[in-house]
C-alpha positions, 0 to 999 in steps of 0.5 A, a space after each residue: 662149352 670146354 669138353 662137353 661142360 659149360 664153363 662161362 654164360 656171357 650177355 649182352 644187349 645188341 649185336 653190335 656190342 657183341 661184335 665190339 667184345 667178340 675177339 676178347 670173349 673168343 680169346 678168353 674162351 679159347 684160353 680156358 679150352 687149351 688149359 682144360 684137358 681133354 677128357 672126353 667129346 661131347 655129350 648131350 650138350 643141349 641139356 647140359 645147357 638148360 641144366 646150367 640155365 636152371 642153376 643161373 635162375 636158381 641163383 641168389 641175386 644181389 644188387 649193389 650201387 654201380 661203381 661208376 653208372 648203374 647197378 651191380 647185381 650179382 649171382 651166388 648159387 652152387 654151381 654158378 657165380 656171377 654179375 650183370 650190369 645195369 643201367 637205365 634198365 638197360 644190361 650192359 654186360 652179364 657173365 656167369 661162370 661154373 663154379 669150380 670144386 675146391 680142389 682136396 689137396 696141392 697138385 691136383 686140378 679138376 679136368 672135370 669139375 666134380 667128376 674128374 680130379 687129375 694130380 700127383 698120386 695121393 700117397 706121402 712119405 708119411 702115412 699121417 699125410 697119406 691118410 690126410 690126402 686119402 680123407 680129402 678125396 674121399 671127401 671130394 667124392 673120388 672113389 677110384 685113384 687110377 696111377 697112370 700107365 696102369 
């Protein structure tokens, strides 16, 4: 979790495998946390995790023959995407990630996906470009724009 939101879930079959991949997973998650601006503390993490797991359960699952061994299962849902490799009815690794909403315009980013957008002020020198940016903000669900220091 980063800033109280579930970012990703990794599953491995045994504690031995977990020990072997743990340092790389921590580095990956730490990088995600470093690159994500801090906007709030922890909220109700139990219900947040349960909601993420329900979204994982609701994903559409497609199975493909693996490139090497096993079967690759791909998961696609409204807010989640991921994959799992299974070999001989044994999970090798599964990774499910929060799907990030598309940003409404360049030089903007989701500080809290779907909730808080950050970036440059959406104005522009041309009225049509500014109108297009404001329309894309409204389409993304943004209803309030604040200027830093205002």
